PASEBA-1860 file (N, C-alpha, C; in nm, 3 decimals):
! residues 74
1> MHPLLLQL> 11.375/12.588/17.277/11.338/12.441/17.290/11.187/12.468/17.357 ~ 11.108/12.350/17.320/10.978/12.335/17.362/10.969/12.334/17.512 ~ 10.877/12.388/17.587/10.860/12.381/17.718/10.847/12.251/17.792 ~ 10.801/12.152/17.706/10.767/12.022/17.759/10.913/11.951/17.756 ~ 11.003/11.982/17.658/11.127/11.926/17.647/11.212/11.982/17.769 ~ 11.199/12.112/17.789/11.273/12.165/17.901/11.225/12.107/18.047 ~ 11.108/12.070/18.066/11.061/11.993/18.182/11.119/11.855/18.188 ~ 11.121/11.793/18.069/11.181/11.661/18.053/11.335/11.662/18.084
9> ARHGFAIV> 11.403/11.762/18.041/11.554/11.781/18.064/11.566/11.799/18.220 ~ 11.482/11.874/18.268/11.504/11.900/18.419/11.465/11.787/18.516 ~ 11.356/11.730/18.488/11.300/11.611/18.560/11.290/11.477/18.489 ~ 11.375/11.455/18.405/11.376/11.348/18.316/11.357/11.214/18.367 ~ 11.435/11.162/18.467/11.411/11.028/18.517/11.285/11.009/18.582 ~ 11.229/11.118/18.656/11.107/11.118/18.732/10.990/11.095/18.632 ~ 10.987/11.188/18.523/10.891/11.183/18.430/10.884/11.056/18.353 ~ 10.991/10.997/18.321/11.009/10.858/18.250/10.955/10.765/18.344
17> LGNVLLER> 10.990/10.746/18.458/10.940/10.671/18.560/10.789/10.662/18.580 ~ 10.737/10.791/18.598/10.599/10.797/18.613/10.520/10.774/18.492 ~ 10.564/10.809/18.393/10.487/10.781/18.258/10.484/10.634/18.227 ~ 10.597/10.566/18.247/10.611/10.419/18.214/10.512/10.353/18.311 ~ 10.527/10.382/18.444/10.438/10.329/18.551/10.286/10.348/18.522 ~ 10.242/10.463/18.474/10.103/10.491/18.458/10.062/10.401/18.342 ~ 10.149/10.388/18.240/10.110/10.323/18.113/10.092/10.158/18.155 ~ 10.188/10.117/18.234/10.194/9.976/18.271/10.071/9.942/18.371
25> LGLPIPAL> 10.024/10.042/18.429/9.907/10.018/18.526/9.779/10.013/18.457 ~ 9.787/10.069/18.326/9.655/10.029/18.233/9.595/10.188/18.208 ~ 9.655/10.303/18.231/9.594/10.417/18.193/9.643/10.427/18.049 ~ 9.543/10.499/17.985/9.574/10.519/17.834/9.659/10.654/17.805 ~ 9.780/10.637/17.871/9.894/10.739/17.840/10.016/10.665/17.788 ~ 10.039/10.684/17.652/10.147/10.620/17.596/10.285/10.667/17.638 ~ 10.373/10.569/17.671/10.516/10.610/17.717/10.600/10.620/17.605 ~ 10.571/10.576/17.494/10.657/10.579/17.372/10.701/10.723/17.341
33> PTLIAAGA> 10.617/10.822/17.328/10.652/10.956/17.293/10.764/11.020/17.393 ~ 10.734/10.984/17.523/10.816/11.036/17.624/10.964/10.967/17.618 ~ 10.968/10.837/17.586/11.098/10.779/17.580/11.162/10.825/17.453 ~ 11.096/10.853/17.349/11.159/10.905/17.232/11.220/11.037/17.250 ~ 11.142/11.131/17.332/11.193/11.262/17.359/11.307/11.253/17.463 ~ 11.306/11.165/17.551/11.405/11.144/17.638/11.539/11.085/17.562 ~ 11.515/11.003/17.474/11.627/10.954/17.390/11.693/11.069/17.314 ~ 11.607/11.154/17.252/11.660/11.264/17.179/11.752/11.353/17.265
41> LAAQGRLS> 11.697/11.383/17.395/11.780/11.456/17.491/11.902/11.387/17.530 ~ 11.905/11.260/17.532/12.021/11.181/17.571/12.118/11.189/17.462 ~ 12.067/11.195/17.335/12.175/11.209/17.228/12.229/11.344/17.215 ~ 12.158/11.452/17.269/12.220/11.585/17.284/12.318/11.589/17.406 ~ 12.312/11.495/17.505/12.394/11.505/17.616/12.330/11.558/17.734 ~ 12.201/11.594/17.732/12.121/11.650/17.841/12.068/11.540/17.944 ~ 12.066/11.421/17.906/12.026/11.306/17.990/12.121/11.202/17.977 ~ 12.129/11.095/18.063/12.197/10.984/18.062/12.113/10.888/17.992
49> GLGILFFG> 12.162/10.827/17.868/12.097/10.730/17.808/12.073/10.593/17.875 ~ 12.174/10.558/17.951/12.172/10.440/18.027/12.081/10.456/18.157 ~ 12.072/10.568/18.199/11.977/10.600/18.314/11.831/10.583/18.270 ~ 11.796/10.639/18.142/11.661/10.633/18.080/11.653/10.487/18.053 ~ 11.727/10.407/18.003/11.698/10.271/17.978/11.673/10.204/18.106 ~ 11.763/10.231/18.211/11.749/10.156/18.346/11.594/10.196/18.401 ~ 11.575/10.324/18.401/11.443/10.356/18.469/11.319/10.310/18.393 ~ 11.327/10.310/18.268/11.215/10.253/18.170/11.205/10.107/18.185
57> VFTALAAD> 11.302/10.025/18.190/11.305/9.874/18.199/11.263/9.847/18.338 ~ 11.329/9.905/18.435/11.293/9.870/18.580/11.152/9.893/18.610 ~ 11.103/10.001/18.582/10.968/10.036/18.604/10.879/9.955/18.532 ~ 10.897/9.915/18.420/10.797/9.829/18.338/10.803/9.683/18.416 ~ 10.933/9.637/18.427/10.935/9.511/18.508/10.872/9.505/18.640 ~ 10.885/9.611/18.707/10.832/9.603/18.848/10.682/9.618/18.841 ~ 10.624/9.688/18.736/10.473/9.696/18.742/10.428/9.568/18.681 ~ 10.494/9.499/18.589/10.448/9.374/18.538/10.469/9.260/18.645
65> LGWFLLGR> 10.557/9.275/18.730/10.567/9.183/18.839/10.452/9.208/18.930 ~ 10.428/9.322/18.954/10.298/9.344/19.053/10.169/9.299/18.995 ~ 10.159/9.309/18.869/10.030/9.248/18.800/10.048/9.095/18.804 ~ 10.161/9.039/18.787/10.187/8.900/18.793/10.144/8.841/18.929 ~ 10.193/8.903/19.028/10.166/8.870/19.162/10.020/8.882/19.213 ~ 9.964/8.978/19.161/9.823/8.996/19.195/9.746/8.886/19.116 ~ 9.775/8.866/18.995/9.698/8.747/18.917/9.728/8.620/18.980 ~ 9.853/8.606/19.040/9.874/8.463/19.091/9.787/8.439/19.225
73> TR> 9.761/8.550/19.299/9.694/8.540/19.432/9.543/8.550/19.405 ~ 9.509/8.608/19.310/9.345/8.611/19.293/9.300/8.520/19.189
END
């Protein structure tokens, strides 16, 4: 298995959370490849598919809410 997939299998939720957060904050780091790889690991039973979905959606909504509140006050 590729070393990056091993790291994703070991620290999956933290990597997904960080990658989605960095993308939503505006850095040019695409989250889609990480989410696809995490989904493949979930299909193999190495990660929880619902956990990946929860962390991805929760992080994106939290970052978007932060941007919304910043725009509303400025």
